[in-house]
Structure formats: structure tokens, C-alpha cells
N, CA and C of each residue as an Amber inpcrd file, in Angstrom:
protein
   462
  73.4950000  76.9080000 128.8170000  74.6310000  77.8370000 128.3780000
  73.6810000  77.9750000 127.0110000  73.9840000  79.2270000 126.5160000
  73.2420000  79.6810000 125.2640000  74.4670000  79.8750000 124.1440000
  74.1740000  79.2590000 123.3240000  75.1460000  79.2230000 121.9860000
  74.9410000  80.4070000 121.2650000  76.0080000  80.6980000 120.4680000
  75.8920000  81.8450000 119.4730000  74.7830000  81.7290000 118.6570000
  74.6280000  80.4730000 117.9890000  73.5700000  80.2500000 117.2260000
  72.1680000  80.4770000 117.9370000  71.9230000  80.0720000 119.0910000
  70.6870000  80.3730000 119.9270000  70.2950000  81.9280000 120.0780000
  71.4580000  82.5900000 120.3320000  71.3720000  84.0390000 120.3180000
  71.0440000  84.6100000 118.7500000  71.6630000  84.1700000 117.6770000
  71.4100000  84.4570000 116.3650000  69.7880000  84.2030000 116.2110000
  69.3870000  83.1380000 116.3740000  68.1380000  82.7000000 116.2650000
  66.9310000  83.6170000 117.0600000  67.4250000  83.8230000 118.1650000
  66.3000000  84.5940000 119.0700000  66.6850000  86.2940000 118.6730000
  67.6460000  86.6560000 118.2150000  67.8770000  88.0840000 118.0550000
  68.8210000  88.2860000 116.8860000  68.2010000  87.9700000 115.4290000
  68.9450000  87.8830000 114.2960000  69.3890000  89.5090000 113.9440000
  68.6060000  90.3450000 114.2170000  69.1820000  91.7850000 113.8520000
  70.5900000  92.2340000 114.7430000  70.3020000  91.9970000 115.8540000
  71.2700000  92.4110000 116.9020000  72.4570000  91.4320000 116.4910000
  72.2490000  90.2160000 116.6030000  73.2270000  89.2190000 116.0830000
  74.2590000  89.6880000 114.7840000  73.5300000  89.8010000 113.8090000
  74.3310000  90.3930000 112.8510000  75.0670000  91.7230000 112.9290000
  74.4870000  92.4050000 113.6600000  75.3900000  93.8550000 113.8650000
  76.6210000  93.7190000 114.8560000  76.5270000  92.6630000 115.7130000
  77.5310000  92.3240000 116.5390000  78.3390000  91.3660000 115.9040000
  77.9980000  90.6800000 114.9480000  78.9440000  89.8150000 114.3760000
  79.7850000  90.6830000 113.4780000  79.1180000  91.7840000 112.8340000
  79.9910000  92.7900000 112.0510000  80.7900000  93.4360000 112.6280000
  80.8000000  93.5600000 114.1570000  81.6270000  94.1900000 114.7650000
  83.0260000  93.2100000 115.2270000  82.6260000  91.9980000 115.4120000
  83.5110000  91.0490000 115.5020000  84.5800000  90.8650000 114.2780000
  84.0500000  90.7000000 113.1760000  84.5770000  90.6370000 111.9460000
  85.3300000  91.8140000 111.5880000  84.7960000  93.0850000 112.1390000
  85.6110000  94.1990000 111.1450000  86.9830000  94.4340000 111.4320000
  87.3340000  93.8500000 112.8500000  88.5590000  94.0400000 113.3910000
  89.1610000  92.2570000 113.7170000  90.2000000  92.0420000 113.9310000
  90.6190000  90.7400000 114.2120000  90.9630000  90.5090000 115.6310000
  91.3170000  91.6090000 116.2580000  91.8660000  91.6540000 117.7520000
  90.8260000  92.3590000 118.4580000  90.1710000  91.6340000 119.6180000
  89.4540000  92.1100000 120.7750000  90.0130000  92.0330000 122.1720000
  89.2160000  92.4010000 122.9980000  89.7150000  92.2940000 124.5690000
  88.7210000  91.4960000 125.4050000  89.3910000  90.5570000 125.8190000
  88.6690000  89.7050000 126.8530000  88.8760000  89.8430000 128.2540000
  87.9370000  90.0490000 129.2260000  88.2830000  89.8850000 130.5440000
  88.0760000  88.5460000 131.3420000  88.8310000  88.3560000 131.9900000
  88.7400000  86.9970000 132.9310000  88.8700000  87.2770000 134.3150000
  89.0180000  86.1780000 134.9410000  89.0300000  86.5160000 136.5710000
  90.4240000  85.6840000 136.9370000  91.3340000  86.5040000 137.7310000
  92.5650000  85.9860000 138.1300000  92.1870000  84.9980000 139.5890000
  92.9730000  84.2000000 139.8860000  92.7650000  83.3620000 140.9090000
  92.2410000  84.0590000 142.3720000  92.8700000  85.3750000 142.3740000
  92.2770000  86.3700000 143.5970000  90.9330000  87.0520000 143.3970000
  90.5380000  86.6880000 142.0820000  89.2190000  87.4050000 142.0210000
  89.4340000  88.7310000 141.1520000  90.5630000  89.3110000 140.9240000
  90.7950000  90.5320000 140.3770000  90.4500000  90.2350000 138.7240000
  90.1370000  91.4750000 138.0120000  89.9560000  91.0640000 136.4370000
  91.5030000  90.9930000 135.5030000  91.4280000  90.3860000 134.6520000
  92.4790000  90.4310000 133.9790000  91.9970000  90.5540000 132.4410000
  92.5560000  91.7150000 131.6930000  91.9990000  92.0530000 130.4050000
  93.5010000  91.2590000 129.4420000  92.7590000  90.6230000 128.2230000
  93.7900000  90.0010000 127.5720000  93.2310000  90.2900000 126.0370000
  94.3910000  90.6350000 124.9450000  94.0250000  90.5010000 123.8090000
  93.4880000  89.0940000 123.4570000  92.6260000  88.7760000 122.3290000
  92.1710000  87.7560000 121.9840000  91.5270000  88.0930000 120.5550000
  91.1310000  86.9120000 119.9290000  90.7370000  86.8680000 118.7660000
  89.3910000  85.7150000 118.9490000  88.3260000  85.8260000 118.1890000
  87.2330000  85.0910000 118.2060000  86.8340000  84.7820000 116.7520000
  85.9740000  83.5790000 116.6410000  85.3940000  83.2710000 115.3450000
  84.3920000  82.7120000 115.4620000  83.2650000  82.6140000 114.7130000
  81.9580000  81.6500000 114.6360000  82.3340000  80.5120000 113.9550000
  81.8760000  79.3240000 114.8660000  82.3480000  78.0430000 114.0810000
  81.1040000  77.2060000 114.3600000  80.6670000  76.6030000 113.5440000
  79.3850000  75.6510000 113.8210000  78.1360000  76.2040000 114.7330000
  77.8660000  77.3940000 114.6210000  77.2240000  78.0330000 115.5450000
  77.8520000  78.1490000 116.8800000  78.8320000  78.1790000 117.1160000
  79.4920000  78.4070000 118.3860000  80.6310000  79.9030000 118.3510000
  80.4700000  80.5830000 119.2720000  81.4890000  81.3750000 119.3380000
  82.6250000  81.1630000 119.8200000  83.8370000  80.9740000 119.0780000
  85.0130000  80.1440000 119.8410000  86.0230000  81.0410000 119.9290000
  86.9430000  81.0590000 121.1300000  88.3140000  81.6250000 121.3100000
  89.3380000  80.5120000 121.0270000  90.1630000  80.9410000 120.7090000
  91.5360000  80.0760000 120.2300000  92.8030000  80.9890000 121.1230000
  93.5310000  80.0310000 121.6630000  94.6370000  80.5230000 122.4550000
  95.6610000  79.5990000 122.4150000  96.8830000  80.4070000 122.6670000
  98.0860000  79.4960000 123.0310000  98.0310000  78.7500000 124.1590000
  98.8920000  77.3780000 124.1470000  98.3830000  76.5740000 125.3940000
  98.9510000  77.4370000 126.7610000  98.0550000  77.1470000 127.7640000
  98.3650000  77.4800000 128.9660000  98.6470000  79.1360000 129.0120000
  97.8840000  79.9430000 128.2740000  98.3360000  81.2680000 128.1720000
  97.3530000  81.7490000 129.8400000  97.3240000  82.7940000 130.3120000
  96.8530000  83.1350000 131.5920000  95.3490000  83.2730000 131.2650000
  94.7310000  83.7380000 130.2580000  93.5120000  83.5730000 130.1640000
  92.8280000  82.0960000 129.8430000  93.8650000  81.2550000 129.4040000
  93.2680000  79.8710000 129.4640000  93.2770000  79.2880000 130.8700000
  94.3190000  79.8710000 131.8380000  94.4140000  79.3150000 132.9810000
  93.0900000  79.8040000 133.8250000  92.7480000  81.0850000 133.6180000
  91.6870000  82.0520000 134.3640000  90.3800000  81.0520000 133.9150000
  90.2850000  81.0580000 132.6970000  88.9130000  80.5360000 132.2620000
  88.4790000  78.9740000 132.6760000  89.6170000  77.9420000 132.6400000
  89.4180000  76.9690000 133.3650000  89.1510000  77.0630000 134.9390000
  89.7220000  78.1470000 135.7240000  89.5020000  78.0680000 136.8370000
  87.9300000  78.6840000 137.2160000  87.6110000  79.7450000 136.3870000
  86.3420000  80.4630000 136.7560000  86.0450000  80.7910000 135.1390000
  84.9150000  80.1850000 134.8260000  84.5190000  80.2470000 133.2560000
  83.8250000  81.7050000 133.0940000  83.7150000  82.5410000 133.7930000
  82.8780000  83.8600000 133.4780000  84.0430000  84.8910000 132.6580000
  83.5050000  85.3990000 131.5950000  84.1790000  86.2550000 130.7980000
  83.2850000  87.5430000 130.3130000  84.1520000  88.5150000 129.8640000
  83.2560000  89.6210000 129.4040000  84.2260000  89.6250000 128.1260000
  83.7180000  89.8090000 126.8900000  84.3800000  90.2870000 125.4180000
  83.9290000  91.5650000 124.9630000  85.0810000  92.3120000 124.7670000
  84.5750000  93.6290000 124.2160000  85.2100000  93.6280000 122.6860000
  84.3700000  94.2130000 121.8020000  84.9350000  94.1880000 120.3950000
  85.6290000  95.2630000 120.2000000  86.7260000  95.1550000 119.4690000
  87.5720000  96.4550000 118.9390000  86.7030000  97.4190000 118.4130000
  86.4440000  98.5630000 119.0320000  85.3210000  99.6400000 118.0670000
  86.0020000 100.2100000 117.0130000  87.3250000 100.1890000 116.7000000
  87.8850000 100.6270000 115.6260000  88.6620000 102.1700000 116.1860000
  89.1900000 102.7760000 115.0440000  89.9290000 104.0760000 115.4680000
  88.8430000 105.2610000 115.3680000  88.9190000 105.8500000 116.6130000
  87.8440000 107.1090000 116.6150000  86.6340000 107.1980000 116.2560000
  86.0570000 106.0210000 115.9910000  84.5520000 106.1400000 115.4540000
  83.7950000 105.1290000 116.3300000  82.4500000 105.3390000 116.3290000
  81.7700000 104.5260000 116.7330000  80.6220000 103.9200000 115.6760000
  81.1420000 103.9760000 114.5530000  80.6170000 103.3540000 113.2040000
  80.4660000 101.9710000 113.5440000  79.2900000 101.3300000 113.5250000
  78.6760000 100.1860000 113.5400000  78.3900000  99.7300000 115.1200000
  79.0470000 100.6000000 115.9870000  78.4570000 100.4200000 117.4620000
  79.7020000  99.8470000 118.1130000  79.4750000  99.3120000 119.3800000
  80.4970000  99.0430000 120.4640000  79.8570000  97.6430000 120.9940000
  80.5560000  96.6170000 120.8260000  79.7340000  95.3800000 121.1790000
  80.5820000  94.7280000 122.4600000  79.5860000  94.1910000 123.5900000
  79.9840000  93.6040000 124.5810000  79.4220000  92.2110000 124.8150000
  80.0770000  91.2300000 124.9930000  79.3410000  89.6170000 125.3240000
  79.9830000  89.2920000 126.6870000  78.8210000  88.6640000 127.3060000
  79.4710000  88.1680000 128.7380000  78.6090000  87.0050000 128.9790000
  79.3620000  85.8200000 129.5980000  78.9470000  84.5770000 129.6050000
  79.8780000  83.8460000 130.5350000  79.7100000  82.4130000 129.7900000
  80.7940000  81.3610000 130.4580000  81.4640000  80.5100000 129.4790000
  82.5800000  80.5710000 129.9240000  83.3570000  79.4820000 128.5910000
  83.2720000  78.2270000 128.8390000  83.5120000  77.5330000 127.9160000
  83.4710000  75.8810000 128.0680000  84.6400000  75.2730000 127.2550000
  85.6620000  74.6810000 127.6840000  86.9820000  74.4260000 126.9300000
  86.3210000  73.2130000 126.1010000  86.8670000  73.2730000 124.6870000
  86.5990000  72.3080000 123.7470000  87.4750000  71.2870000 123.7000000
  87.1310000  69.9850000 123.7670000  88.1150000  68.9930000 123.4490000
  87.6090000  67.8340000 122.7480000  88.6250000  66.7770000 122.6060000
  87.9740000  65.8640000 121.7800000  87.6810000  66.1350000 120.4360000
  86.4390000  65.5750000 119.9120000  86.1090000  65.5960000 118.7530000
  85.7160000  67.1810000 118.1270000  85.2860000  67.9210000 119.2570000
  84.9380000  69.3850000 119.1180000  86.1670000  69.9980000 118.7780000
  87.0950000  69.8570000 119.5590000  88.4620000  70.4550000 119.3880000
  89.1420000  70.0460000 118.0230000  88.9630000  68.6980000 117.6190000
  89.5650000  68.2450000 116.5700000  88.9970000  68.8900000 115.1860000
  87.7330000  68.9690000 115.2470000  86.9420000  69.5910000 114.1460000
  87.5630000  71.3070000 113.9160000  87.8360000  71.9890000 114.7860000
  88.3940000  72.9360000 114.6850000  89.6740000  73.1650000 114.3090000
  90.4460000  72.4250000 114.6690000  92.0450000  72.3140000 114.6080000
  92.1710000  71.4700000 113.1860000  91.3360000  70.8720000 112.5820000
  91.2050000  70.5640000 110.9050000  91.0710000  71.7580000 110.0920000
  90.3720000  72.8090000 110.5370000  90.2260000  73.9340000 109.9600000
  91.4570000  75.0850000 109.8440000  92.3510000  74.6040000 110.7920000
  93.5820000  75.4080000 111.0950000  94.6580000  74.6980000 110.7860000
  95.4330000  74.3390000 109.8050000  96.5860000  73.6690000 109.5150000
  97.6300000  74.3910000 109.6830000  97.6350000  75.7100000 109.9440000
  98.8420000  76.4150000 110.2210000  99.2780000  76.1850000 111.8590000
  98.5120000  75.5520000 112.6270000  98.7340000  75.1130000 114.0870000
  99.7090000  74.0390000 113.9250000 101.1490000  74.1680000 113.8690000
 101.9440000  73.1130000 113.2670000 102.0670000  71.9700000 114.7730000
 101.8530000  72.4490000 115.8470000 101.9930000  71.4370000 116.9060000
 100.7350000  70.8350000 117.1610000  99.6810000  71.5660000 116.9260000
  98.2230000  71.1140000 117.1830000  97.9350000  71.4220000 118.8310000
  98.4570000  72.2770000 119.1830000  98.4490000  72.4700000 120.6480000
  97.7140000  73.7400000 121.1000000  96.9610000  74.4770000 120.2350000
  96.2580000  75.4430000 120.4900000  95.0460000  74.9200000 121.3620000
  94.7950000  76.0090000 122.2310000  93.4060000  75.5130000 123.2140000
  92.1340000  76.5180000 122.6090000  90.9370000  75.9870000 122.6590000
  89.5380000  76.3400000 122.1540000  88.6730000  76.2060000 123.3230000
  88.1290000  77.3410000 123.2910000  86.8480000  77.5530000 124.2480000
  85.5870000  77.7870000 123.4170000  84.4550000  77.4860000 123.6270000
  83.1450000  78.0330000 123.4760000  82.9540000  79.0740000 124.5480000
  82.4400000  80.2750000 123.9540000  81.9340000  81.3910000 124.7300000
  80.4450000  81.2760000 124.6900000  80.0350000  80.7840000 125.8000000
  78.4990000  80.7920000 125.9700000  77.8150000  82.1280000 126.2680000
  76.8530000  82.5530000 125.6750000  76.4640000  83.8760000 125.8420000
  75.3260000  84.0010000 126.8710000  75.3840000  84.6910000 127.7930000
  74.6760000  85.1900000 128.8890000  74.0300000  86.5570000 128.5970000
  74.6780000  87.7140000 127.7110000  74.1610000  88.7630000 127.6590000
  74.9430000  89.3180000 126.6670000  74.2010000  90.3650000 125.7850000
  74.9180000  90.9580000 124.4900000  74.4720000  92.4460000 124.6290000
  75.3340000  93.3990000 124.6260000  75.0960000  94.6000000 124.5600000
  75.7680000  95.3720000 123.5030000  75.0470000  96.0940000 122.5220000
  75.5620000  96.9120000 121.3480000  75.1170000  98.3280000 121.6970000
  76.1120000  99.1300000 121.7330000  75.9460000 100.5470000 121.8730000
  76.2050000 101.2010000 120.6760000  75.3430000 102.0220000 120.2370000
  75.3920000 102.8320000 119.0640000  75.2330000 104.2940000 119.2780000
  75.5100000 105.0690000 118.2360000  75.2890000 106.5830000 118.3360000
  74.6160000 107.0110000 117.2430000  73.1630000 107.4790000 117.2230000
  72.6840000 107.8930000 116.0330000  71.7180000 109.2640000 116.3200000
  71.5070000 109.9720000 115.6710000  70.5150000 111.4150000 115.6000000
  70.7580000 111.8820000 117.0120000  72.0780000 112.0370000 117.2970000
  72.4740000 112.6340000 118.7260000  72.0760000 112.1610000 119.8280000
  71.6280000 110.7300000 119.8840000  71.3540000 109.9000000 120.9630000
  72.0290000 108.7520000 120.9330000  72.5200000 108.3710000 122.2410000
  72.9670000 106.9520000 122.5410000  72.1580000 105.8990000 122.5100000
  72.3740000 104.8300000 122.0090000  71.4460000 103.6910000 122.1940000
  72.1540000 102.5990000 122.4370000  71.5350000 101.9040000 123.3370000
  72.0480000 100.7780000 124.1380000  70.9150000  99.6090000 124.1640000
  71.3900000  98.5930000 123.2050000  70.5590000  97.4250000 122.6880000
  71.1950000  96.2250000 123.7960000  70.2860000  95.6790000 124.5590000
  70.6050000  94.6190000 125.6090000  69.6710000  93.3960000 125.0600000
  70.5580000  92.1890000 125.0430000  69.7450000  90.7780000 124.7860000
  70.0820000  89.8380000 125.8600000  69.3970000  89.2200000 126.5760000
  69.4590000  88.0330000 127.3570000  68.6620000  87.0870000 126.9300000
  69.0590000  85.9000000 127.3070000  68.2530000  84.3610000 126.7890000
  66.9220000  84.5700000 127.1790000  65.9220000  84.4160000 126.3820000
  64.4130000  84.2200000 126.6400000  63.7080000  85.7100000 126.8860000
  64.7910000  86.7580000 126.7750000  64.1910000  88.3420000 127.2460000
  63.9160000  89.0690000 126.0320000  64.5430000  88.4240000 125.0470000
  64.3920000  89.5490000 123.6740000  65.6920000  90.5510000 123.7010000
  65.4850000  91.7750000 122.9650000  66.0320000  92.6060000 122.9780000
  65.5020000  93.9690000 123.5620000  66.0480000  94.6140000 124.4890000
  65.3940000  95.9140000 124.8020000  66.2210000  97.0030000 124.3870000
  65.7400000  98.2050000 124.1960000  66.5210000  99.5590000 123.9100000
  66.5590000 100.5200000 124.8710000  67.3790000 101.0400000 125.2120000
  67.5740000 101.9970000 126.1500000  68.3920000 103.3200000 125.1880000
  67.4580000 104.2730000 125.2330000  68.0740000 105.4690000 124.3160000
  68.2430000 106.9100000 125.5390000  69.4410000 107.5450000 125.4320000
  69.6690000 108.8250000 126.0540000  69.9450000 110.1550000 125.3360000
């Protein structure tokens, strides 16, 4: 599984642009798979923490149960209101629940979690897409581990 830090090391310019999309707005959309294989979309928040892209959730939320059963996900950044400024970012991969010391390190940064029952997942990165518009063209930058960034323009 590729970490956010590995993605950043391999594609620093694309990673910076995608990170800007993830921090421009707090809320994003994650797609997970239900038990019957159909998609589920949920609102979510993500942050980078010690080189990992981390999703936090209330305990036993549907997305948590989905990710425990099938770790595949797709995350779509909030593109903003009526604009493509900065682009539209999508990240796909597999999630890994953080437990033990990894979970505690994150919880220590969030004292507002009174019961300490939030659940955290690392979002492993298998592909990243940033779609932008400039010069009357649509540009799609795609990164996959070890393959670098490819751009398609139309």
C-alpha cells in the first residue's frame, strides 16, 4: 500500500495541488462498497498526519463498517461552489484501520474527542487524478505508484 508520503515524494507538484484541494474545504465525499457490492457515498473529512492520509469517523458509521469489510474506496474532493479553480481531485485506494499506538498518536492530537471512540483509517493511495481547466482545455493528470504522472488534455 502506498502512503500519502510516498505519493508526495514521487509526484510533489501533483501532491501539492491535490493537498490544496483537500484543505480548501473541510468536507469531501468518499465512496465505499456495501455488503451487496453496491456503492455508498458518505460525507467525510480527511487530514494528513505523519505522512498518512487519514480519515476519521464516528464509531461504527456505515463507511467504517464498509471499509472493514472491503477496504476499497474512492475519495472526491469538494470542488467548491460553481468553479474548477484549483481543479477537481480524486483519490482511490485501500483503507487500513489504525489501532493501538497509531490510533493513540492521532487521538492525542484531538482532545475534543471526549469519549475517545473515534475511528481512524489510513487511506492508502493507488491512484490520484486531478482534473483542471486552462486555455479552454480540460487536463487530466493521473498518478499511479511507480508510473509517474501522465497528462491527457482535450
